[in-house]
PDB file as gemmi writes it, atoms N, CA and C in Angstrom:
CRYST1    1.000    1.000    1.000  90.00  90.00  90.00 P 1                      
ATOM      1  N   MET A   1      20.712  33.451   7.434  1.00  0.00           N  
ATOM      2  CA  MET A   1      20.634  32.550   6.299  1.00  0.00           C  
ATOM      3  C   MET A   1      20.230  33.364   5.066  1.00  0.00           C  
ATOM      4  N   PRO A   2      20.940  33.191   3.978  1.00  0.00           N  
ATOM      5  CA  PRO A   2      20.606  33.933   2.755  1.00  0.00           C  
ATOM      6  C   PRO A   2      19.218  33.545   2.225  1.00  0.00           C  
ATOM      7  N   TRP A   3      18.642  34.477   1.490  1.00  0.00           N  
ATOM      8  CA  TRP A   3      17.287  34.299   0.946  1.00  0.00           C  
ATOM      9  C   TRP A   3      17.193  33.051   0.067  1.00  0.00           C  
ATOM     10  N   ARG A   4      18.133  32.850  -0.813  1.00  0.00           N  
ATOM     11  CA  ARG A   4      18.103  31.718  -1.743  1.00  0.00           C  
ATOM     12  C   ARG A   4      18.189  30.381  -0.995  1.00  0.00           C  
ATOM     13  N   LYS A   5      19.013  30.329   0.030  1.00  0.00           N  
ATOM     14  CA  LYS A   5      19.175  29.093   0.798  1.00  0.00           C  
ATOM     15  C   LYS A   5      17.902  28.766   1.585  1.00  0.00           C  
ATOM     16  N   SER A   6      17.247  29.759   2.141  1.00  0.00           N  
ATOM     17  CA  SER A   6      16.010  29.510   2.892  1.00  0.00           C  
ATOM     18  C   SER A   6      14.891  29.044   1.962  1.00  0.00           C  
ATOM     19  N   ILE A   7      14.809  29.620   0.769  1.00  0.00           N  
ATOM     20  CA  ILE A   7      13.816  29.168  -0.216  1.00  0.00           C  
ATOM     21  C   ILE A   7      14.087  27.718  -0.609  1.00  0.00           C  
ATOM     22  N   PHE A   8      15.362  27.383  -0.784  1.00  0.00           N  
ATOM     23  CA  PHE A   8      15.722  26.000  -1.122  1.00  0.00           C  
ATOM     24  C   PHE A   8      15.241  25.029  -0.049  1.00  0.00           C  
ATOM     25  N   TRP A   9      15.504  25.329   1.231  1.00  0.00           N  
ATOM     26  CA  TRP A   9      15.138  24.415   2.301  1.00  0.00           C  
ATOM     27  C   TRP A   9      13.626  24.334   2.485  1.00  0.00           C  
ATOM     28  N   ILE A  10      12.936  25.451   2.339  1.00  0.00           N  
ATOM     29  CA  ILE A  10      11.467  25.429   2.419  1.00  0.00           C  
ATOM     30  C   ILE A  10      10.899  24.571   1.296  1.00  0.00           C  
ATOM     31  N   HIS A  11      11.430  24.724   0.096  1.00  0.00           N  
ATOM     32  CA  HIS A  11      10.962  23.940  -1.050  1.00  0.00           C  
ATOM     33  C   HIS A  11      11.275  22.460  -0.868  1.00  0.00           C  
ATOM     34  N   LEU A  12      12.455  22.150  -0.372  1.00  0.00           N  
ATOM     35  CA  LEU A  12      12.853  20.757  -0.168  1.00  0.00           C  
ATOM     36  C   LEU A  12      11.977  20.079   0.878  1.00  0.00           C  
ATOM     37  N   VAL A  13      11.788  20.724   2.016  1.00  0.00           N  
ATOM     38  CA  VAL A  13      11.002  20.127   3.097  1.00  0.00           C  
ATOM     39  C   VAL A  13       9.543  19.972   2.682  1.00  0.00           C  
ATOM     40  N   SER A  14       8.982  20.990   2.052  1.00  0.00           N  
ATOM     41  CA  SER A  14       7.583  20.876   1.626  1.00  0.00           C  
ATOM     42  C   SER A  14       7.418  19.801   0.559  1.00  0.00           C  
ATOM     43  N   GLY A  15       8.385  19.642  -0.318  1.00  0.00           N  
ATOM     44  CA  GLY A  15       8.330  18.584  -1.326  1.00  0.00           C  
ATOM     45  C   GLY A  15       8.413  17.200  -0.713  1.00  0.00           C  
ATOM     46  N   LEU A  16       9.266  17.043   0.287  1.00  0.00           N  
ATOM     47  CA  LEU A  16       9.380  15.737   0.951  1.00  0.00           C  
ATOM     48  C   LEU A  16       8.107  15.390   1.721  1.00  0.00           C  
ATOM     49  N   VAL A  17       7.522  16.372   2.395  1.00  0.00           N  
ATOM     50  CA  VAL A  17       6.281  16.129   3.133  1.00  0.00           C  
ATOM     51  C   VAL A  17       5.157  15.782   2.166  1.00  0.00           C  
ATOM     52  N   THR A  18       5.036  16.555   1.096  1.00  0.00           N  
ATOM     53  CA  THR A  18       3.988  16.296   0.111  1.00  0.00           C  
ATOM     54  C   THR A  18       4.197  14.938  -0.566  1.00  0.00           C  
ATOM     55  N   GLY A  19       5.426  14.614  -0.898  1.00  0.00           N  
ATOM     56  CA  GLY A  19       5.721  13.320  -1.514  1.00  0.00           C  
ATOM     57  C   GLY A  19       5.375  12.159  -0.601  1.00  0.00           C  
ATOM     58  N   THR A  20       5.621  12.317   0.696  1.00  0.00           N  
ATOM     59  CA  THR A  20       5.277  11.269   1.651  1.00  0.00           C  
ATOM     60  C   THR A  20       3.767  11.071   1.738  1.00  0.00           C  
ATOM     61  N   VAL A  21       3.026  12.165   1.760  1.00  0.00           N  
ATOM     62  CA  VAL A  21       1.558  12.072   1.806  1.00  0.00           C  
ATOM     63  C   VAL A  21       1.023  11.408   0.540  1.00  0.00           C  
ATOM     64  N   VAL A  22       1.546  11.786  -0.610  1.00  0.00           N  
ATOM     65  CA  VAL A  22       1.100  11.187  -1.874  1.00  0.00           C  
ATOM     66  C   VAL A  22       1.446   9.704  -1.911  1.00  0.00           C  
ATOM     67  N   LEU A  23       2.614   9.327  -1.419  1.00  0.00           N  
ATOM     68  CA  LEU A  23       3.007   7.914  -1.385  1.00  0.00           C  
ATOM     69  C   LEU A  23       2.069   7.106  -0.499  1.00  0.00           C  
ATOM     70  N   ILE A  24       1.745   7.618   0.671  1.00  0.00           N  
ATOM     71  CA  ILE A  24       0.838   6.911   1.582  1.00  0.00           C  
ATOM     72  C   ILE A  24      -0.544   6.766   0.950  1.00  0.00           C  
ATOM     73  N   MET A  25      -1.042   7.827   0.321  1.00  0.00           N  
ATOM     74  CA  MET A  25      -2.351   7.752  -0.319  1.00  0.00           C  
ATOM     75  C   MET A  25      -2.342   6.766  -1.486  1.00  0.00           C  
ATOM     76  N   SER A  26      -1.261   6.697  -2.233  1.00  0.00           N  
ATOM     77  CA  SER A  26      -1.158   5.762  -3.348  1.00  0.00           C  
ATOM     78  C   SER A  26      -1.155   4.316  -2.869  1.00  0.00           C  
ATOM     79  N   VAL A  27      -0.370   4.039  -1.835  1.00  0.00           N  
ATOM     80  CA  VAL A  27      -0.274   2.668  -1.314  1.00  0.00           C  
ATOM     81  C   VAL A  27      -1.619   2.217  -0.745  1.00  0.00           C  
ATOM     82  N   THR A  28      -2.273   3.071   0.034  1.00  0.00           N  
ATOM     83  CA  THR A  28      -3.567   2.682   0.593  1.00  0.00           C  
ATOM     84  C   THR A  28      -4.622   2.562  -0.489  1.00  0.00           C  
ATOM     85  N   GLY A  29      -4.549   3.380  -1.534  1.00  0.00           N  
ATOM     86  CA  GLY A  29      -5.482   3.254  -2.651  1.00  0.00           C  
ATOM     87  C   GLY A  29      -5.310   1.940  -3.399  1.00  0.00           C  
ATOM     88  N   ILE A  30      -4.059   1.531  -3.589  1.00  0.00           N  
ATOM     89  CA  ILE A  30      -3.791   0.244  -4.243  1.00  0.00           C  
ATOM     90  C   ILE A  30      -4.323  -0.898  -3.385  1.00  0.00           C  
ATOM     91  N   LEU A  31      -4.108  -0.814  -2.072  1.00  0.00           N  
ATOM     92  CA  LEU A  31      -4.590  -1.872  -1.177  1.00  0.00           C  
ATOM     93  C   LEU A  31      -6.119  -1.963  -1.197  1.00  0.00           C  
ATOM     94  N   ILE A  32      -6.791  -0.821  -1.258  1.00  0.00           N  
ATOM     95  CA  ILE A  32      -8.253  -0.830  -1.313  1.00  0.00           C  
ATOM     96  C   ILE A  32      -8.731  -1.362  -2.665  1.00  0.00           C  
ATOM     97  N   ALA A  33      -8.073  -0.984  -3.747  1.00  0.00           N  
ATOM     98  CA  ALA A  33      -8.489  -1.415  -5.082  1.00  0.00           C  
ATOM     99  C   ALA A  33      -8.332  -2.922  -5.266  1.00  0.00           C  
ATOM    100  N   PHE A  34      -7.298  -3.502  -4.686  1.00  0.00           N  
ATOM    101  CA  PHE A  34      -7.037  -4.929  -4.846  1.00  0.00           C  
ATOM    102  C   PHE A  34      -7.351  -5.717  -3.578  1.00  0.00           C  
ATOM    103  N   GLU A  35      -8.283  -5.237  -2.773  1.00  0.00           N  
ATOM    104  CA  GLU A  35      -8.596  -5.870  -1.495  1.00  0.00           C  
ATOM    105  C   GLU A  35      -9.059  -7.316  -1.669  1.00  0.00           C  
ATOM    106  N   GLU A  36      -9.968  -7.555  -2.606  1.00  0.00           N  
ATOM    107  CA  GLU A  36     -10.482  -8.926  -2.808  1.00  0.00           C  
ATOM    108  C   GLU A  36      -9.375  -9.869  -3.246  1.00  0.00           C  
ATOM    109  N   GLU A  37      -8.554  -9.450  -4.181  1.00  0.00           N  
ATOM    110  CA  GLU A  37      -7.470 -10.311  -4.661  1.00  0.00           C  
ATOM    111  C   GLU A  37      -6.448 -10.584  -3.563  1.00  0.00           C  
ATOM    112  N   ILE A  38      -6.147  -9.582  -2.755  1.00  0.00           N  
ATOM    113  CA  ILE A  38      -5.192  -9.763  -1.655  1.00  0.00           C  
ATOM    114  C   ILE A  38      -5.749 -10.736  -0.632  1.00  0.00           C  
ATOM    115  N   LEU A  39      -7.033 -10.591  -0.284  1.00  0.00           N  
ATOM    116  CA  LEU A  39      -7.638 -11.505   0.692  1.00  0.00           C  
ATOM    117  C   LEU A  39      -7.715 -12.924   0.154  1.00  0.00           C  
ATOM    118  N   GLU A  40      -8.017 -13.081  -1.144  1.00  0.00           N  
ATOM    119  CA  GLU A  40      -8.024 -14.427  -1.739  1.00  0.00           C  
ATOM    120  C   GLU A  40      -6.631 -15.036  -1.697  1.00  0.00           C  
ATOM    121  N   TRP A  41      -5.602 -14.236  -1.948  1.00  0.00           N  
ATOM    122  CA  TRP A  41      -4.232 -14.744  -1.931  1.00  0.00           C  
ATOM    123  C   TRP A  41      -3.812 -15.121  -0.514  1.00  0.00           C  
ATOM    124  N   ILE A  42      -4.219 -14.337   0.475  1.00  0.00           N  
ATOM    125  CA  ILE A  42      -3.861 -14.645   1.861  1.00  0.00           C  
ATOM    126  C   ILE A  42      -4.575 -15.902   2.337  1.00  0.00           C  
ATOM    127  N   ASP A  43      -5.836 -16.064   1.963  1.00  0.00           N  
ATOM    128  CA  ASP A  43      -6.646 -17.191   2.421  1.00  0.00           C  
ATOM    129  C   ASP A  43      -6.633 -18.364   1.447  1.00  0.00           C  
ATOM    130  N   ARG A  44      -5.660 -18.461   0.555  1.00  0.00           N  
ATOM    131  CA  ARG A  44      -5.668 -19.510  -0.469  1.00  0.00           C  
ATOM    132  C   ARG A  44      -5.575 -20.909   0.124  1.00  0.00           C  
ATOM    133  N   ASP A  45      -4.882 -21.095   1.232  1.00  0.00           N  
ATOM    134  CA  ASP A  45      -4.771 -22.422   1.832  1.00  0.00           C  
ATOM    135  C   ASP A  45      -6.004 -22.770   2.659  1.00  0.00           C  
ATOM    136  N   VAL A  46      -6.646 -21.772   3.226  1.00  0.00           N  
ATOM    137  CA  VAL A  46      -7.800 -21.998   4.091  1.00  0.00           C  
ATOM    138  C   VAL A  46      -9.046 -22.292   3.282  1.00  0.00           C  
ATOM    139  N   SER A  47      -9.173 -21.698   2.111  1.00  0.00           N  
ATOM    140  CA  SER A  47     -10.415 -21.807   1.346  1.00  0.00           C  
ATOM    141  C   SER A  47     -10.495 -23.060   0.479  1.00  0.00           C  
ATOM    142  N   LYS A  48      -9.494 -23.914   0.493  1.00  0.00           N  
ATOM    143  CA  LYS A  48      -9.553 -25.145  -0.298  1.00  0.00           C  
ATOM    144  C   LYS A  48     -10.413 -26.167   0.421  1.00  0.00           C  
ATOM    145  N   VAL A  49     -11.276 -26.811  -0.342  1.00  0.00           N  
ATOM    146  CA  VAL A  49     -12.165 -27.825   0.207  1.00  0.00           C  
ATOM    147  C   VAL A  49     -11.763 -29.168  -0.364  1.00  0.00           C  
ATOM    148  N   SER A  50     -11.512 -30.128   0.494  1.00  0.00           N  
ATOM    149  CA  SER A  50     -11.161 -31.456   0.005  1.00  0.00           C  
ATOM    150  C   SER A  50     -12.397 -32.343   0.086  1.00  0.00           C  
ATOM    151  N   SER A  51     -12.522 -33.201  -0.912  1.00  0.00           N  
ATOM    152  CA  SER A  51     -13.684 -34.101  -0.937  1.00  0.00           C  
ATOM    153  C   SER A  51     -13.423 -35.286   0.001  1.00  0.00           C  
ATOM    154  N   PRO A  52     -14.479 -35.786   0.636  1.00  0.00           N  
ATOM    155  CA  PRO A  52     -14.296 -36.946   1.520  1.00  0.00           C  
ATOM    156  C   PRO A  52     -14.015 -38.216   0.723  1.00  0.00           C  
ATOM    157  N   ASP A  53     -13.323 -39.139   1.335  1.00  0.00           N  
ATOM    158  CA  ASP A  53     -13.026 -40.417   0.680  1.00  0.00           C  
ATOM    159  C   ASP A  53     -14.291 -41.254   0.608  1.00  0.00           C  
ATOM    160  N   ASN A  54     -14.510 -41.927  -0.495  1.00  0.00           N  
ATOM    161  CA  ASN A  54     -15.684 -42.783  -0.675  1.00  0.00           C  
ATOM    162  C   ASN A  54     -15.306 -44.262  -0.519  1.00  0.00           C  
ATOM    163  N   ASN A  55     -14.390 -44.550   0.382  1.00  0.00           N  
ATOM    164  CA  ASN A  55     -13.914 -45.930   0.584  1.00  0.00           C  
ATOM    165  C   ASN A  55     -14.709 -46.654   1.665  1.00  0.00           C  
ATOM    166  N   THR A  56     -15.825 -46.161   2.089  1.00  0.00           N  
ATOM    167  CA  THR A  56     -16.568 -46.834   3.159  1.00  0.00           C  
ATOM    168  C   THR A  56     -17.552 -47.812   2.645  1.00  0.00           C  
TER     169      THR A  56                                                      
END                                                                             
């Protein structure tokens, strides 16, 4: 394999691996930063409290 082609493939593979790691860290960082808002959105139906009827 020529020198230039091997450098290209090493650069490409290392860039893809690094990009994947950065993407995973970004997504998990966003999830941690917005944890409270995400949990409130998931539990929006469960956390509603209805008042009892006063027809007795």
